C-alpha positions, 0 to 999 in steps of 0.5 A: 457425537464427535465434533469436528474441529477446523483444521487450518492449512496454514498457521492460525490467524487469531493470535497474529495481532498479539504476537505482532505487538510484542515484536520490537520491529513492529513497535518501531515501525508503528511508532514511526508511521503513527508520528508521520500520520499525526504530523500530517493530520496536525499540519494545517493547524501547526504550519501557518502557510498554504502549501500551494500559495506562492510568495515570490518575495520569499523564494528559495529562502533557507531554513529559518525560524519562519520557514523551518524547512525553507521555501521553494522557487515559488516561495512556498513553505517546504514544511507545509508542502511536505505534510500536504504532499505526504498526505497525498502520497500515503493516500495514493499508497493506501488506495492502491493497496486497498483496491488491489487487495479487494480485487485479488480477494474477489477474483481469487476466491471466486475462481477457487470456489467456482472452479471449472470455466470461471477458474480457467478464465480468471487464472488466464487473466492473471497469467496474462497480467503477470506475463507483462512487467508491472512497470511496463503495463503501468506506464502503458495505462498512464500513457492511455489515460494521461497523468493525474492522481486518480489515473496513477492510483488506477494504473498501479492497482490494475497491475498489483492485484494478480499476485493477490488473486493467485494467493487467495485462490491457492488458499481457497483450493487448499481449504475446500476439503477441510473438515470445517468446510465439509461440515458446513456443506453437510449442514446445508450451507451453499458454497458461497456461504461456506466460502464466506464464513470459512475460507474468505477470512483466512484468504484475506489474512494471508493476502493482507500479510503479503500486502503489508510487505508491499507497502514500501514498494508501493510507496516507491512506485507512487513517488517514482511515477510522480517524480516523472510527472505522471501523478499529482499535477502542479501546483499540488504537492507530492513527495515525488513531485517535490523531488522532481522540482528540486533537481534544478536547485541542488546547488543553490537550495539543497534543502528542497531535496533533503526534506522529501528524500528523508520523508520517503526513506523514513516511511519506507523503512517503517513500512519494511519493519512493520511488514516483516514483523507482520509476516513473522507474527503470522508464522509462529514457526519463525518466532524468535 
């Protein structure tokens, strides 16, 4: 009896993590992101100041032993706000990617498996969403919903899922005739079960690789819209909000601009390193 081995339409996913961990870019990106996360988690214990509590007697104090990154116009400690705002920025980024990846996987896999009218309707929705520039659609949604952390996450996720849906659908369509899928169907598995066991894991892996490349872009979108006042609202800290607040004090208090700017740059560079290393690790032909 001949056993049919699964034939992958794309490079295998099982060895991605070991290959990823061997890459220096991934190690550097992971190290930086881990340090950032640890600093954010340990922030309340390390910094003896509340990020949203004003102290006008200490307003615009330059960096010193008491306030390592200085204070803002309300006397709030910049380090405390940097860590608190970092948690909010990274939380928004993670939620946007999680929601958009999940929605894209569900829609793309369903369209690829069901075919017919469902496929046509789903792909026309994807085409309509992709026809409008993402920033325009995001601003339109925020204009209708109003500013706020939750609305920002929803608006960005609502415009980010279509490419993931198209990628998941293409992977499912390419794998419908694979021997392992056909064997599962001949063994009595229905399309939902066969897709969940044989097609969804590969589609999820490929979508996650693309999502890893989108982390830096998503952080820029979150901080950029918050800079415009469409994200977290005062007195809550967020890196984009901190940048916006620093504009009026560039000459008198440049430290207000430097800290959040450096944090954004460092995290985006780490995300780029990790994303590119993930894409290369997922394709053995690109290994050096």
